[in-house]
N, C-alpha and C positions, 0 to 999 in steps of 0.2 A: 419427129413431132407426133404426139398422140392424136388419134383421129378426131376426137371431140374438139381439139384446139383448132383444127382446120375449119370447123363450123363457126367458131367464134371469129376467126379472121375473115371468113367469107361474109359474116354479118357486118363487120366493119366496112368492108369494101362495098357491100350493098347499100349501107347507109350513106356513104360518101357519094356513091353514084346517084342516088335519089336526090340528095341535097344539091348536087351540082345542077341537076335538071330543074328542080323546084325547091327553093329554100324552105317553103312552108309545107313540104310534103307530109311531114308527120304531125305538125301542130294543127293543120287544117281539119283533120278528122279526130282530134284528140278528145273532144268533149262529148261526141255522140256518134251513133252509127245509124244509117238509114238504108240497109240493104234491101234490094228488091227481090232477092232470091234466097231461099233456103236450099242448101245442097245436102242431100243425104247420100253419102258415098261410101265406098269400101276403104278400109284402113290400109290397103295395099300401098306401099311406098312409091309405086310407079304411076300412081294416079293422083297427083296433087291438084286439088280443085282449081286453085287460082291460076296455076300454070297452064293447064289444058284448056281453060276458058279465056285466058288473057285478062282475067279480072284484076282490079286493083283492090287494095285494102279498103274495106267498107262496103264492097259490092256483094259479097257472098257471106251469108251466115251458115256456118259449116258444122255438120255432124257426120262423123265417120265411125263405122264399126265393121266387123268381119262380114263380108258378103252383102254389105249395104241393105241390111234387113230393117223392116218396120215391124217391130214386135209389140203387140198390144199390152204386154206386161213389162216392157222396158222403160223404167221411170226416167232414165237418162234421156232417151230419145223423146219420150213424151214431154219432158220438161223443156227440151229444146224446141219442140213443135209448138207447145203452148206459148212460149215466149215469142217465137217467130210470128205466130198468128195474132196474138192479142196485144203485144207491145210493139213489135217491129212492123206489123201489118204487111208482111211480105206478100207480093202479088203472085209469085210462082214458087212451087216446090219441085225440085229436081231430084229424082232418085236415079243415081248413076251407077250402073254396074260396069264390068269390063270383061272382055273375053279372056279366057285362060285364068279365071278366078280360082284361086286355090281353095277357098271356102266352098264354092259350088262343087268343085271336083271331089273334095273329101266327103261332102254330103251325098254324092252319088256312089260312094264306095262303102266298104264294110269295116274299115279300120276303126278301132276303138281309140279315140283321141281324148278320153277323159271328160273333163268339164265341157269342152267345146262340143261334145256330142249333143248336149242339151241346146246349145245355141243354134247348131245346124239342123236341129230336128225340123224346123219350119220348112227348110228347103227339101228335106226328105218327104214331108207331107205333100209339097207341090209336085215332087217327082212321082209320087203315087197317083196323083190326080191325072198327070199327063203321061203316065208310064207307056201307054200304047204308042203315042206319038214319038216319044223319045227313043224307045227301043226299036222303032222301025227305021231309025237312022243308022246305017251300017258303019259309017266312018266315026271313030271314037272322038275325034276332035270336033267334027260337026255336031255330034251329039252333045258334047260338053258346051259348045257355043250356044246351042239351042236352049240348054238348061239355064245358061246365064240370062238369056232373053226372057225366058219364062219367069225366072226369079224376079227380074226387074218388073215385069208386068204384074206379078202378084203383089209386090210391095206398093205399086201404084194403087191397086185395089184396096190393100190394107189401109192406106191413108184415107181413101174416099169413104171407107167404112167407119171412120172415127167420128164421134159426136162433135168434137171441137172443129174438125174440118167442115162438117156439114153445117154447123152453126155459122161459121165464117162465110160459107157459100150463100146462106140464105139471109144473112144480115149485112154482109159487106160486099157480096158478089166477087169474092176472091177466096183462095188462090186457085190458079190453074195448076194441075199436077202433071208433071212430065216424066216419062220414063226414057232414060238415055243409056246408050252403051258406048263405052270408050274402047277403041281398037288399039291394043298395045303395039301391033305391028305397023300401023300407019299413023297413029296419033290423032285420028279423026273421031269425032263424036257423031252419033246418029240418034234420032228420036224414034222409038218404037212404040210409044204409047202416050196418050194425052187425055186428060179428063178436065174439062172446063166446069165452072160452077153450074150446078143443075144437071150434071151428067147422070145417067141412069145408074141406080144402085139396086141390087136385089133387095126386095122388100124386107127381108129378115134383118138386114143391116141398117135399115133406115130409122133414124131417131127423130122424135118430135122435139122441136125447139121451144123451150118455155116462153109463153106469151105470144106464140105464133098463132095467127088465125087459121082455122082449118076450113 
């Protein structure tokens, strides 16, 4: 049997299991979605958002890319973010990285990977900022893990620096932004950063909201 056929058979088994438990499992959320969370995660196949959080369909609005980056010129991510904020009214945004991330590892090295060099450039910029701290860590795995954490922290900051997030903070009092790390060796998630509405942002990144009283 070809490998892709196993996926189709597994899908049939999954549907049957869900329908045995709840006959309206699929039709109950067919018309609309009301997720409370936007998940910005890594494309790594070992970190499926719904599985690691135990979420059901309809609970997470998901965007994934290499190394869970929030890039200010990425129109794919920006479109997802705008829809999540303005239409779905999500209350939480979770940026989830994971230890032993290949994207982060490659950004820390010198290999020429072609087009992906441009995508990983943002991580290299973060490395430059934190270089003294990172290179003071002797163990290469610990150094890599620390860079994963720094990368998540920087993406949380990138979200807070966006005008659409700041507008939602001041007009809707949401979302809270969370930075999480998934540990591949244990399966556990941990939070390493959090920014609630109104959190401090460096002045240069602060935007005025049209119509807002000063």
